[in-house]
C-alpha positions in Angstrom: 0.0 0.3 0.0 1.4 3.5 -0.4 -1.1 6.0 0.5 -4.1 6.5 2.5 -6.1 9.4 2.0 -8.8 10.0 5.1 -11.4 12.3 3.9 -13.5 12.6 7.3 -15.8 16.1 5.7 -16.8 18.1 6.8 -20.4 18.0 6.4 -22.6 20.3 4.3 -19.0 20.4 2.2 -20.5 18.3 -1.1 -19.3 14.9 0.9 -22.8 13.4 -1.0 -21.7 14.1 -4.2 -18.4 12.9 -3.9 -19.1 9.4 -2.1 -22.2 9.3 -4.8 -19.5 9.7 -7.5 -17.3 7.5 -6.1 -19.7 4.6 -5.5 -20.8 4.8 -9.2 -17.4 4.3 -10.3 -16.3 2.1 -8.1 -15.8 -1.1 -10.7 -13.1 1.5 -13.0 -11.7 2.5 -9.6 -11.0 -1.4 -8.0 -7.6 -1.4 -9.6 -6.1 1.3 -8.2 -7.4 1.7 -4.2 -9.8 0.2 -2.3 -13.1 2.5 -1.5 -14.0 2.8 2.4 -17.0 4.8 3.0 -20.0 4.7 5.7 -21.5 1.5 5.0 -18.4 0.0 5.8 -17.5 1.8 8.9 -21.1 2.5 10.6 -19.7 0.7 13.9 -16.9 3.3 13.5 -18.9 5.8 13.3 -21.3 5.6 15.8 -18.4 5.5 18.2 -17.4 9.1 16.8 -20.9 10.5 17.4 -21.2 9.5 20.3 -17.7 10.7 21.4 -19.3 14.3 19.5 -22.2 14.3 22.0 -20.1 13.4 25.3 -16.3 14.0 24.7 -15.1 11.1 27.3 -12.1 9.5 26.2 -13.5 6.9 27.8 -15.9 6.3 24.7 -12.7 5.7 22.5 -11.6 2.5 24.3 -13.5 0.2 21.6 -12.1 2.4 18.7 -9.2 -0.2 17.7 -11.1 -3.0 18.1 -13.9 -1.5 16.1 -11.5 -0.7 13.5 -10.3 -4.3 13.4 -13.1 -5.6 12.9 -14.3 -3.6 10.1 -10.9 -4.5 8.3 -11.5 -8.1 9.2 -15.0 -7.6 7.5 -13.7 -5.3 4.7 -9.8 -6.4 3.9 -7.5 -4.0 2.2 -5.1 -4.9 -0.2 -1.3 -4.4 0.5 -0.1 -3.2 -3.2 -3.4 -0.4 -3.6 -3.7 3.2 -2.2 -6.4 3.3 0.7 -9.4 6.2 0.6 -12.0 6.3 3.5 -14.8 9.0 2.6 -17.0 9.4 5.7 -17.7 12.5 7.2 -19.4 10.7 10.2 -15.5 10.1 11.4 -15.8 13.8 12.3 -18.4 13.0 14.8 -22.1 15.0 14.5 -23.0 17.8 12.6 -22.9 20.9 14.8 -26.5 21.7 16.1 -27.6 18.2 17.2 -28.3 18.5 20.2 -25.5 18.2 22.8 -23.2 19.0 19.5 -22.1 22.9 19.6 -18.9 22.5 17.6 -16.1 20.8 16.2 -14.5 20.4 19.2 -14.1 16.4 19.2 -12.4 16.0 15.0 -9.0 16.7 16.3 -9.0 14.0 19.3 -11.1 11.7 16.4 -8.2 12.3 13.9 -5.3 11.4 16.2 -7.3 8.0 17.2 -8.1 7.9 13.5 -4.5 8.4 11.7 -2.8 6.7 14.2 -4.6 3.7 14.1 -3.8 4.0 10.4 -0.4 4.8 10.4 0.6 1.5 12.9 -1.7 -0.8 11.0 -0.3 0.2 7.6 3.1 1.4 8.5 4.6 1.6 4.9 1.8 4.0 3.8 1.6 7.4 3.4 -1.5 8.5 5.9 -2.6 12.2 4.6 -6.3 13.7 5.9 -7.8 15.8 3.7 -11.0 17.9 4.7 -13.4 19.5 2.0 -14.2 23.2 3.1 -16.5 25.7 2.5 -17.3 30.0 3.3 -18.5 29.9 6.6 -21.7 32.0 6.2 -22.9 29.3 3.2 -21.8 26.3 5.9 -23.7 27.6 8.3 -27.0 28.1 6.3 -26.5 24.8 4.7 -26.4 22.9 8.5 -29.2 25.1 9.5 -31.5 23.9 6.8 -30.0 20.3 7.2 -31.3 20.5 11.2 -34.8 22.1 10.0 -35.6 19.2 7.6 -33.9 16.4 10.1 -35.0 16.9 13.7 -37.6 19.1 15.1 -35.5 22.7 15.2 -37.3 25.5 16.8 -35.0 28.1 15.7 -34.9 30.7 13.4 -31.5 31.7 11.1 -30.6 34.1 13.7 -31.1 32.4 16.8 -29.1 28.9 15.1 -26.5 31.8 14.1 -25.9 33.1 17.5 -26.0 29.5 19.0 -23.5 27.9 16.5 -21.7 30.2 14.4 -18.6 29.3 16.2 -18.7 26.1 14.1 -18.3 27.8 10.8 -14.5 28.6 11.2 -13.8 25.1 9.7 -10.2 27.1 8.7 -9.6 27.0 13.0 -10.7 22.9 13.1 -8.1 22.4 10.4 -5.1 24.2 12.4 -5.9 22.3 15.3 -5.9 19.2 13.6 -2.8 19.9 11.8 -1.0 20.9 14.9 -2.2 17.5 16.3 -1.0 15.3 14.2 1.9 17.0 13.1 4.3 15.5 11.1 1.3 14.0 9.2 0.1 15.9 6.2 -3.5 17.8 6.8 -5.2 19.3 3.5 -7.8 20.9 2.3 -10.2 21.5 -0.9 -12.4 23.8 -1.0 -15.8 23.2 -1.9 -16.0 25.9 -4.2 -12.8 24.5 -5.9 -14.4 21.2 -6.0 -17.5 22.4 -7.9 -15.3 24.0 -10.7 -14.1 20.0 -11.4 -15.1 19.5 -15.2 -16.0 15.8 -13.9 -17.9 17.1 -10.6 -16.4 17.3 -7.3 -16.0 13.8 -6.7 -13.6 13.7 -9.6 -11.8 16.3 -7.8 -11.5 14.1 -4.2 -10.1 11.1 -7.1 -7.4 13.7 -8.4 -5.6 13.5 -5.0 -5.4 9.1 -5.6 -2.7 7.3 -8.1 -5.5 6.8 -10.5 -4.5 7.7 -14.6 -5.4 10.2 -16.6 -7.2 8.2 -18.9 -9.1 6.6 -16.4 -10.4 9.4 -15.0 -10.9 11.4 -17.9 -13.9 8.0 -18.6 -15.4 8.3 -15.1 -19.2 8.5 -15.1 -20.0 12.1 -14.6 -22.7 11.9 -11.3 -22.4 16.4 -10.1 -23.3 17.7 -6.9 -27.0 17.0 -4.7 -29.5 18.8 -5.3 -29.4 22.1 -3.4 -33.2 22.4 -3.5 -35.6 25.1 -4.2 -36.1 28.5 -2.5 -36.6 29.4 1.0 -40.1 29.0 1.7 -39.7 25.2 2.2 -37.5 26.0 5.0 -40.1 28.2 6.2 -42.8 25.6 6.1 -40.5 23.1 8.0 -39.7 25.8 10.9 -43.5 26.2 11.0 -44.0 22.3 11.3 -41.1 22.0 13.7 -43.0 25.0 15.7 -46.5 23.5 15.7 -48.1 22.0 17.8 -48.6 18.8 15.5 -47.3 15.0 16.9 -43.7 14.5 16.0 -44.6 11.6 13.2 -47.3 14.1 11.6 -44.3 16.3 11.7 -41.7 13.8 9.5 -44.7 12.3 7.3 -45.4 16.6 6.3 -41.6 17.2 6.0 -41.3 14.5 4.4 -43.8 14.8 1.6 -42.5 18.5 1.2 -39.4 16.9 0.3 -40.5 14.9 -2.1 -42.7 17.3 -3.5 -39.6 19.9 -3.9 -37.2 16.9 -4.7 -34.8 17.8 -2.3 -31.7 15.8 -1.9 -32.3 14.6 -5.7 -28.9 14.4 -8.1 -27.9 17.0 -10.9 -25.3 16.9 -13.5 -22.8 20.0 -13.3 
């Protein structure tokens, strides 16, 4: 194995689109690197999200055993690179109950990168974060929570409580300091979106894949950004209503489906 590239997010930075691209093109990419995503890492992600809520170091005592189990179930090849793309490894998206920011990330990356460096001593371990401008990231996180939970804050209230979490550069600097001398890189979402084959291809460009193969990959594009602010206002109104939780969930689901929220479109 020559390179391990760990892509742990951040959330709301094009990660779903990138992972969709990787999965759709997995057969073409299979000769060049092994791919591991959420579907392979669910027990580890559950541990990471728990730690992001509790931030109790004892939460992570099972991390090595869980990773060992993952790689026993999904072995990797010694003669290939490894790409791990899963934003759940950064814990919960800030705004989740009991998660105010990304302060858990440096510790999580220390455990994860340390594990890969120990298990695969002949490989170069790198961490790559995808990023987004603070205002765009914060508004995207807010909309995610409006849809995914019964959040009753308006955006100004959300910004007052969670605005500091949008400083992704600060988190990256803390991770880089924690992991030194391992390389810690970042890729702005705006740069990834300019790639002619979409943001997923920008991630593949970090791997040892021949240009002729990269040029042949199926274009997926980016996730649907959704309709106007009117939909989010409807979500907020439902969240603040006196309707039962199940009714609110069902009505938000119907509104999202009618608006084709979460679909895919070409770049």
